N, C-alpha and C positions, 0 to 999 in steps of 0.2 A: 290499416296498420302502417305505421311509419317504417319505411325501409331503412336499414342501417347503411348509410353512405359515409364512410370515414372521412373522405376528402372534404366533402361539403360541411360536415359537422365540425371537423378540426379547424378549417379556415374560419368558420363562423365564430368559434369561441376564442381563437387566437386574436381575431380582430377586436372582439369585445373586451377582452382582457387588456389589450394594449390601449384602446380608446379610453377606457375607464381607469386606467393606471392602477389596477387593484393590487398590484404587488409592490408598489412604491411605499417605502417606509421612512419614518423619521424617528429621532430620539423620543422615547415616551417613557419617562421614569416611573409611570404608574404600572408599566408592564415589565415582565421579565423578558430579557432579550435572549435571542439565540442566533448565533452567527454561523452560517454554513457556507463553505467555500470549496469549489473544486480548483485544482491547480490550473491557473489560467493558461490557455494554449498559445502556441506559436501559430500565427495565421497562415498556414500553408495553403489555404484556399479550399480545402475539401475535408469534410469530416470523415473519419473512418469508424468502424464499429466500436473500437476502444473508446473513442470520444462519446459515442452514443451511450455506452454502458456507464461510463464515468459520470456524465451529466444526469442521466436518468436516476442513478442512485442518489445523487445530491438533491435532485428535484423532488423525488419521492419523500425524502426525509424533511425537506423544507416545507412541503405541503402538510405533512403530518404534524410538525411542530407548530405551524401556523394555526391549524385547526384546534390545537391544544392550548391556544390562548397566548402563545409566545409572540413577541415582536421580532419577527424573523428578518434578518439581513441576509439576502441571498443575491450577490452581484455577479457580474461577468465582465471581463476585459480581455486584452490581448497582449501577449508578450512579444511585441512586434518589432523589436530590434533583432538583428541576427544576420548570419552569413547568406542564407538563401536569397534574400532581397538584393544583397550586393552582387551575388553571382548572376542574378537575372539581369542586373545592370551591365555587368561585364560581358556576359555571353549573348544577351539579346538586345542590349541597348535600351533597356526599359528603366525609367526612373524608379529607384527603389521605393520612394514614398508612394508613387502612384500604384506600383505593383502591390505594396503592402495594403494600401487603402482598398484596392479592388478585392483583394483576398479577404480582408475583414468583412466587407459588405457581403460577399458570397457566403462566408462562413456563418455570419450572423443570421442571415436568412434561413440557413439550414438549421441552426439552433432553434430559431423561432418555430420552425415546422415541427420540432419534437414536442413543443408545448411546455418549454421550461419557464418556470415562474420567476425569472430574474427581475430585479429592479434595474431596468435598463437605464434609468436616469443616472446611475452611478458608474456607467461604463467608462473604462479608462484604456488608453493605448500607451505603451511605454515609449513610442516614438513621438508622442505629443510633447511639444516643448513645455507645456504647462506641467507635464509629469516629470520629464527628465531634468527640468530646472531643479527639482528637489533631489535627484540623484547627485547633482553637483553640490547642492546645499550640504548633504550628508558628507560628501567627500571633503569639503572645506572644513566642516566642523571636526572631522577626524584628523585632518591635517593640523588644525589648531591645537588639538589635544595630543598630538604626537602619535596618533594611531595610523596615519598614512605617511609613507616614506618612499623615497626613490633609491633604488640600489641596482647594481649590475647583477644580472642573473643569466643562466644558460636558457636559451630558447631554441625551438626547432626553427631552422631557417631554410627557405627555398631560394636559391640563387636566381633561378629563372623567373619566379614570380616576385622576387624582391620583397618577401613578406614573412612574418612570423606565422607559424602554424601551431595550432593546438595539438596536443598529443594524439587526439582522435583523428587529426588530419594528416598524421605522419606515420600511419600504421605500416609496418614492414620497412620503415626507414625511407619511404618515398612519398613525395608530395601527392596528395589525393587529386589535385587538379591537373598537373602536367606530368606526373610520374618521374620527376627529377629526384635524384637522391638528396635526402635532407641532411643538412649539417647542423652542428650545434654552434651557436654564437653567444658570446657574452655581451649582452646589451642592457642598457639601463631600463628598468621596469618599475612601475608603481606597485606597492604592496600595502595591504591593510593588516594591522596587527591582531589578527584573530586569535593568535596564541595567548594574548593577554587574558582572554576569556576562557581558556581551555578548561580550567578546573570548574568554572561555573557551568560551562557547556556540559560537562560530565555529570555534575551533581543535579542539574536541571532535568535530566532524563528520568529522575525518580518522581518528578512532579507531574508528569504527563501520562495520559492513557494512550500509549502507542503499542503497536505489535512488538513483542519481545525481540523478534528477528531484527527489526529496524533499530531498536535500542542497542543491540549487540553490535550491529554494523557501525553505528556511530561511536560506540565505546572503543571499538577496535581502530577506527579512523583517528580518533583523538589520541588513543594509545598512551594513557598515563602509566608511568613506571617510576618507582622509587629506586634511586641508585646513587652513584657517586661520580662526580667530575674529577678526572685525573689529568694533571698537566704534564705532558711529555715535551720537554724542551727539544727544539730542533738543533742538531749538532752544528756548531759554528754559526749560530744565529741568535738574535736576542728574543725571538718569539717562541711560543709553545703552541702545541695543538691540544685543545681541551677535549678529552674523550669522555663520553658518558658511558658508564657500564653499570649493569645491575649485579655484576660479579667481581667486586674488588678482591674477593678471596682468591681469585686466580691471578692476581697481579704479578706474582713472582714467576708465573709461567709464560709471560709474554715473550715471544721470540721473534716476532715481526709485526710491522704495522701495515695496514692496508688503507690506501686512499682511493677515493672515486677518481676515475681517469679525468673527469671534467673539473676537478678541484683546481681553482686558479693558481694555487701554489705550485702545482706540478708543472704548469707551463713555464713558470719562472725557473724552476730547478733544472729542467732538461734543456732549456734554451742554450744553444751553442755547445752542448756536450755530445759525447758519443752515443748517448741514449735518445737524442732528439728524434732521429729518423724512425727508429723502431717504435718509440712512443706515439708519434703522430699516426703511424699506420694502425697501431693498436687502438688508439683513441677513435679514429674514424670507423673502425670495425664495431667498437662497442656502442658508438652513438647511433648505430642503425637498429640496435635492440630496443624493445619497449622497456621503459624504466622499471615498470612493475614486474615484468617477466624476468628481468635480470636477477632479481632477488629470490626467485623461485628455487626451492631446494634441488629440483631436478635439472636445472639449467647447468651446462658445463661451466666450471669455474676456470676462467682464464686470467693470467696475470703477467706482470713484468716488473723486474727490479729496475729502479731508476737511478741507482748510484747515490742515494741520499740516506741519511740516518737520523733517528731521533735518540733521546737518552732516557733510560729507565729512571723514573723520579726518585727511587729509593736505592737501587743497587748501582746506579750510574753506568750500567752496561749500554753499549751501542746496540741499537735495534734497527735493522734494515727496513727501509720503506719500499713497499710494493704498490702498484696500482692493479685493480682487478675489476671485472665487470659486475661482481656481486655487491659492490658498495655504491651507493647513490649519494650524490652531493647534497641533495635536498634533505636527507635524513641526518639528524644530529650535526656533527661537525663535518660530515662528509668523509669521515675516516673512522676506523675501528682499531682497537688493540686486538691482536690475534693470539689465542692461547690454544695451540693445536692439540695438546694432550687432553683438553677438556671441552672442546667444541668440534663437532663432526665436520662442519663446513671448513673450519680452519685446519683440521687434521688432513682432509683431502687435499687442500691447497698446499700444505707443507710437504706432503708426500710427493705431489706432482713437481714441486720446485726445489726439492732436497733442502728444506729449511729445518733446522734443529727442532726437536720436540722435547720439552722439559716437563716432567711430571711434578705437580705441586699438590695434588689430592690423591690419596690412596684409599681403597676400601679397608675396613677394619680387619678383614680376614687374611689378606695377602698383599704382597708388594707388587708394584707395576714396573715393568722393564720397558722404557720408551722405545727401544730398538725392536722389541717384539710385538708391540701393540698393533692390532689389526683395525682398531677403531678407537675413537675418543672415549675416555671414561667420563661420563656425564652424570654419574650418581653422587650421592652424598658420601662423605668420608672424612678423613683427618688430613690436616695440612702437613706437607713435607717440603723440603728445599725452600722454606719460607722464613728463614732467620728465626726471630723470637716468637713467631706464630706457629712454629712446628708443634704438632700433636694437638692443636685445637680442632674442634669440629668445624668443618669448613663454613657452615652458615653462621656459626658464632663469630667466626673470624671476619665476617663482612663489616660489622660495626668496629671491631678493633683496628682493622687495617685502615678504615676510613678515618678514624680518630688519629692514627699515625700520620696520614696524609695531611690532615688539617693542622696538626702540630708542626709539620715541616713546611706548611704553606704551599703545598703542591696538590691540594685536592680538598673536596668538601662534599658533604651529603646534599642531595638535591632531588627535586622531582622533575622528570623530563616528560615531554609530550611528543608523540610522533607527528602530531598536527603541525603543518607548516603555515607560515603567514600566507595570506591570499594574494597571489599575483593577479592584478586586474588590468594590466596594460594589454591592449589589442591594437595591432597596426591595421585597422580597418576603418571604413567610413561609416557604415550603418550601425552606429552605436552612440552612446552618450559621450560628448567631448569631455575630456578631463579638464577642469577649470583652473589651469595653471599657466602662468606666464613666466618666461625666462628672460631676466634682465641682466645685462653685463654688470651693471652697477649694484643692483639690489639682490641679485641671485634668483632663487625660486620664490615666486610671489603668487599667492592664491587670488583668483578673481574676487573682488568684493561681492558680498551677498546681494547688495542692491543692484549690481550689474548683471545678475543672472536672469535668464539662462544664457549660457554661451551656445549660440545656435549653430547647427550644422550648416555649412555654406552650400549654396546651390551651384556655384561656379567650379565644380570639380570635374576631373576627367577620369572615366572608368576605363582603365586598361587592364591587361592581364598581368601587370607587375606593379609593385609598389603600393603605397598607401594613398588612396585618392585625396585625402585631406592635404597632403603635401603638394598637390597641384594647385591649390587655391592660395594665391599670394594675399588676397584680401583677408583670408582667415588667419594665415600664419603671422603676417605683419601687424603689429598692434603697438600700443604704448603701455609702459609700465604704470600700473595704478598707484605706485608709491612715488616715483620720481618724475613720471611723465615722459621719460626718454623712450626711444624706439626699443621695441622688445619683440620676442617671438612667442607664439602660443605653443603649448603642448599639442602634438598632432596625433597622439594615441587616443583611442576611445576606451571606454570602460567595458570590462567583461559584462555580458548581458545578464549574468546572474545577479548583478547589482539591482537591476530592474525588478526581479522577482523576489528580492530580499526584503522589500517593504511595501509591495503593492496591496497587501491585505490591510495595511493602515489606510492607504489612499482610498479604498472603497468606503471606509467609515466616514471620511470627510473629503470627497473628491476635490482635486486641486483646481477647481474652477474659481476659487477665491483669489483675492489679490493680496494675500498675506505673505509675509516673508518667512513663514514657517510652513512645514509640509502639511500639518493638520492641527486642529484644535484639540488640546489635551482633554477637555471635558467630554468631547464627542467620542474620541478614541477610547477613553476609559470606560464609557458606557458600553460600546460595542465589543471592545477587545476583552480577552483574546478570542481567536476563532474557536468556536465550540466543537465543530466537526470539519476536518480537512480531508478531502477525498482526492486521491491521486495514485500514480503508479509507484511501485517499490524501487524503480530505477532511479528515483530522486531521493532515496534514503540518505545518501551521503551529502553530495554537494549542495543542492538547493536547500535542503532542510537544515543543514548546519549553518549555511550562510544566513538564512532567514532568522535562525535562533541568535546568531551573533549580532545581526542588525537590531533585533528586538532588545537585546541587553545594552547595546551601544546607545540606541536612541532613548532607552530608559535613563541611562546615565546622563544624557543631554537634557533630561527633564521633560521629555515630550509625552510620556505616559507613565503609568505606575506598575505595570505587570512585567513578569520576567520571561514568559514563554509565549511564542506566537500562536501555537496550535495545541489546544488542550487534548483533543481526541483525534487520532489519525486513522483513517481507513485506507488501506492499500488494496485496491481492487485487483482481482486476478486478470490474467490475459484471456483474450478470446482466441480459441483454437478452432481449426477446421481440418477435416481429413484431406490428405494430399498424397500424391504418388511418392513412394519411398523405396530406395534400393537397400535391402538388408546387407548385401555383400559389400557395397561401397560405404555403407552407413551415411547416406546422403539423401536429401530430398531433391526432387526434380525442380529445376529452375523454371521460371515463367515460360521460357522459349521451348521447354521440353514437355509441357503439360499434356500435349496430345499424343506423346509417345507411349507405347505399352511397355517398352523395355528400356533399361538404363543404357545410355549412349557410351558409357565407359566399359561396362563388363557384360552387357547383354542380358542381365538378370531381369526377370519380369517384375515390374513395380507392384508393390502392395500398398494399400491405403493405410496411412498412419496419421494420427493427430499431431498438428504442429501449430505454433502461433501464426495467426494471420500476418502475411507479409507481402509487400509489393513485389519483392524480388522473387517470391515463389508464385505469385499470381493467384493466391488463394483468398484474396480479400473479397468482402461483400460490401457493396455500396449502400449505405443507409438510405440514401435518397431513393434508390430503386425499391427498397423494401417499403418505405413510406408511400411511394406512389402506388404500389400494388395492394398493400394491406392496411395502410394507415399508420400514423405515429403511435396510436395506442397499442396496436398489435406488436409493433417493434418494442415499445416500452415493456409491455407485459412479458414478451419473450426473454429480453435480456435480464429482467428482474427475476423471472421465475426459473431461468435455466440453471442457475447455481447461486450459492450464497455469495455476497459481494466480494469476500476475500478470496474465493476459490477461482481456479481456472474454469473457463466456460467453453463448452463444446457447441459450436454452431451446427444447426441442422435445419434444412429447408422444411422438414416435416414439423419441427418445433414451431416455426413461424405460422405454418398453416393451422396447427392446433390452436395457437393463440388467437388467430383471426376467427376461427369457428367458435371458440369459447366466448369471445367478446360479442359476437353476433347473437349467440344464444342467450347470453346474459342480457343483452339489450331487449330482445324479444320477451324474455321472461318478465322483465320489470315494467315495460311500457304497456304490455297488453294486460288488461284486467282479467281476473278469473271469469269463467262463463257464468258462475253463480256463487253467491255467498251464503253461508249458513248463519243461522241465528243461535242455534243451540250449541253450547260448548261441549267438547269431548276431551278425553285424555290426550288426544293428538295435538290439540291446541296448546296444552301445557308443555308437551314435549317439544313442540316447535319453538315456543318461547324460551324454553331451557336451551335449545340448540342455538338460537340467535344470541342469547346472552353469553353462552360459552364461546361462540365465535368472536364476539366483540372483545371478550377478555383475552383470548389467545392472540388475536391480531394485534391488540394494543401492546401486550407483553413482547411479542416478536418485534414490532417496530421500535419499541424502546431499546431493544438489544440489537437493532439493525439487522435482524434476521428476516429480511424482506421476503425471501423465497418461502420461508415457513409461514409467514403471514398470508401470502397468496394461497398457499396450500389449504389453510383453514377456510378461506373464503370459498375455494373450489369445493371443499367438502360439504359446505352448507347448501350448495346449489341443488343437488338431487333431492334432499328432503323438502326444500322449499318448492321445487318444481312439482313434486307429488302432492304437496299440500294445496297448491294452487289448482291442480287438475282435479283433485278429489273433493274439492269444496272447502273454502276457508272462511274463517271469521274475518270480516272486512277490516276491523281495527288492527287485528294481529298481522294480516297480510300487509297492510299499509305501513305498519311499524317495521316489519321485516324489509320491505322495499326501501324505505327511507334510510334505515340504518345500514343496510348492505351497500347502498349507493354511496353513503358517506365513507364507509370502510374502504371501498374500492377506489375512491377519488385520488389518493396519492399515486396510485399505479397507473390508472387510465383516466386522466382528468377531463379530456374532451367528452368521452362517452358519458361519464357520470354527470357532467354539467348538463348535457343534452337530456338525460333521463330526468334530472331534477326539474328542468323546465317543463318537460312533457307532462310530468305528474302534478304540475300546477304550483310549483314552488317559485318564489319571486327572487329572493336574495341569492347572490352567487353562492353556489355550493362550496367553492374554494375558500370562501370567507365564513363558512358555517363552523359550528363547534363539533369537535370529535364526539361520537356517541359514547355514552357511558353504559355500563352493564349493571343489572340488578342482581346483587350478590345473594339475595334471599331465594332466587330461583336456582342457584347453582348448588343444589343439595345432592347428597349421595342418592337419595331416593329417586330424584329425577334422572340422575346420571345412569343409575342401574336400570331403570325402566326404559330409558331411551336405548341403551345398549342392547337390552334384551329384545326389545321390539325390532331393532335393526338386524340383530343376529338371526332372529326367527325368520324374518323376510328373506335374508340372504340364504339361510339353510333351506327354506322351501324352494327357492330358485335353484340351488345346487342339487337338491334331490330330483327336481323336475328334469334338469339337464342330464344327471347321471342315469336316471331311469327312462329317459327319452319320453317322458309323459307330457304331451302337449295339451291335452284336454283333461284338466283336473276336475274330478267330480266332487271330491270331498277331502277336506284336511281335518285330521284329528290332532288336537294339541293335548298332550297328557302331562299334567303337573305332577311332580314327585310327591310321594307320601310324606306325611309329617315327620316320620322317624328319620327320613333322609336329611331333612332340614336340621334336625338335632345333631345327626352325625356330621354333617358338613360344617356346622358352626364349631363343633369340637375340633374337627380336623384343621380348620383354618387357624384356630388358636394354638394348637399343638405344633403346627408347622413353623410358627414363629420361634418355638423353643428348640426343635430338633427336626432333622430330615431323616432320622433313622426310623424305618418302617416298623421294626420290632418294638421299639419303645413307644411309638404312636399307638400301635395296636393294643399293647398292654393297658395303656391309659383309657383308650376308648372302650375296651371290653369290661372296664369296671362299671360301666353303665348297663345295668341288667336289661333294660328295655332294648338295647342294641345287640345283645349277645346272639339273639336268634338270627341276625343278619350278618354274622361274622364273615361268611364266604364273600358276600357282595362287598362288604366294607373293606376286606383285605385286598380284593382285586381292584376296587376303585381307588383305594389309597395308593397302591403301586402305580396305577395309571396316572393319577394326579401328580405324584412326586416326580414322575418322568417329564411331565409337561406342565409345571406349575403356572407358567405364564398364560396358558390357554384357558385357565379356569378363574372365575371371579374370586377376588380376595375378600369380598363382603357380599352378603346376600340380604334380600328382604324376606319377610315371613311368608309362609305358604298361602295365607289368606290374601295378602297383598299381591302376590304373584298371580293367584287365581283371578282376582278382581281385575288385574291389568289385562289379562287375556280375554276376559269377558267383555271388557270395554273396547278392545281393539278388534273383536270379531267382525264388526261392520267394515272396517278398513281392509282386513284380509279378504273378506267376501268380495268386496268391490274390486280389489286389486287382482285377485285370481279368478273372479267370476265363478265361484263354486260354493258348496255348502261347507260350513265350518262348525266344528263342535269342540268344546273345551271340557276335559274330564280330569278328575283327580285319579291318580294311579290305581287306587283300590276300587274305583268304579269301573275300571276297564279290564276286559278279559283278553285284550290284544297282547301278543307275546312281547312286542317292542316296548310295552309300558314299563317293564322292569328296568330299562336303560335310562329312564328319566332321572335327572339330578336337579337340585336347586339352581335356578338360573340357566338350566339346559333342559327344557322339556323335551319329551320324546315327540316325534312328528311322524304321523302315518298319512301317506298320500295315496289316494286311489283315483 
């Protein structure tokens, strides 16, 4: 017997797959394509269980589609630009490229150990100059089309590190690296006009098969709203502030204006005034708050009058201007018109700062007194204090007031989006250089396409402050491509989200070519778009919106013909594990506290509670250790069977152990031939064939729906009957068919094991390149289904009776088939239950059958019992003769299985008291 040795088997097949390049693909227009992609990872150097689950889901489906005749594109690459490599250079003196390449090599070896069927020939790294050359290409094309522009904007700035920080690096208002307080600086930044595509980004969500939750998140982020732009002139100035509002019906109730503290006009207005000192203190306080938290309804609203006014565009009243923490510069105009009588946030602010409240909408039933209001009136009503619009329904007045503003030239109807243009400037080294040159004579000049890529220089210094690119004189100093005079390069690099916004195109036609375009249109049109994209829901907003924007932008450049990058999106659930938890403090123990029994803060005894695997908690599991101990196939089986792909997944050591034991038994079941084969066919052969074809049908349907866990469950369910069939004597052709088709079915889940079985049973072609098994529909009849279920239930019932009665040594089993009149009754009952569940009505109709009247007591009791538990009884039955013949045919099997005498009787032939309990599909059983 061949012993199951997972490490030996897995290394053997991984080596063969790689040597024979069986997963490499090319354009083949005679085949239907299928493009599967997992979100490519940052090469941190070590896989975690989330990676294992993500990749195994994708690989399972890639293998399944490949076996179904599709030309499957399934590539892998690395999102290899980013801060960790630069931090390694700063903190440890390691070259970021060497650090990155080393991590990629380690990670790639781990991925290969999982048995992933990637086309490694298409591998890409975003730090490869052949790749980021086309980051720069796209930037230049957008610059030429007016989609890329430079503008001053507020950024998080750390004085000690002399660098800009992302919002995520400035949590709590302090630098994540040195803990220095972060300030806001107004610096020139590069932006991409993603807002130009806002409406198309919104409409495109209707074209894709994505989770509704992700669609809602994107819709909210894009934030489309129909409303009105209202121009409020600034008192004593020539300029106006354009305010977007969805409620122009409240215009006459505006009593103050609120600007974001970081709005550049505020700095101008307070400079040299009595308000400057107080404003600066307020500004510094607000800038420590998270921008998104500032707008939260529960956050305290703080503000300050700055001594400036604007003018109401219709009434010409002076309106005081305040600054407050609840307004953000990036949203709209960075200012709002405040209507305290009809907006709760404005109401609270007005009460706090003694600002007048003016009612302009009243309910139909009563009048409002502004002085006595305890909260804003935000319901529908009629307009008051609104000149010629008085007595109009407020929502009808929206259009009328907008038309008045248009007539006066101080407003117009418009559509607004919450979505902001994408700021891509990063003051870091390890990213793609922005291909711009600044010339005193020619201004801002893009690097010519023919001169790309602009390479990252090697002669940089990594210190704990400033941008390393600024330390390279050779990089900074250049010549203007227009006039040839001395010029300076842009030293900002691009947001690394740029790299992940088009990498799915690069896999179709990897940038190893010498073309001046990123990829060839005909090739990308063949493979694109991605049919199945697998990744975490944490990327629902930024990455997925940016990738969709790039797809539409590059389509408009004529590079391909489709509108959306990812047709179907699967967001896999998190992997959780039990971990010590303090119920009193509502906190999980950190890694350093894992060996404690009680909470270090309150002394409460820890309880175990499930939480997402995390390095900070120390509850992670190393995939490498699992593979070393149990093999990759066991790890794959466990993560695929533990939960449906979209659901959270609970880790358990016992689960991995179960997977290993199941696989080992599966291997032994299929490679060891039966002790003997039968030549004479019996009913059990037909039932096993039925079971096999039912399993193929269910597994196929489940995998089509990505219900991988359910597919595995159907395979597991087929193992016990096949095992018994093998033990009790099988027809050779049927057993071999079961073995072959079951091996094929299990291949996407455990590819190494099934390849090994395939070879051991004498097959030559790679199993991974074989066709998916088909099922025989003619065997999937109700008759076969009923007989199989009845046979299985009878065996289960005999075992249950034996356990309940503690009968170890069975001498005789009597199977008693119900009398023919019960079959008549049951057929009538099934039909009547479809019409009504009322027992009285059912009994009236059944008793119209004279032959059943004599059994009214039994029928009444049985009907009541069945109505209480309809699901436990068969909805269809076979005839009494067919049921009798079935049991006569399976007598030898029952005899062999229980090693006892078996007799089959019809109820009227038996004088046993229990015989009366028999029903169609539920024979009475007597065991002695």
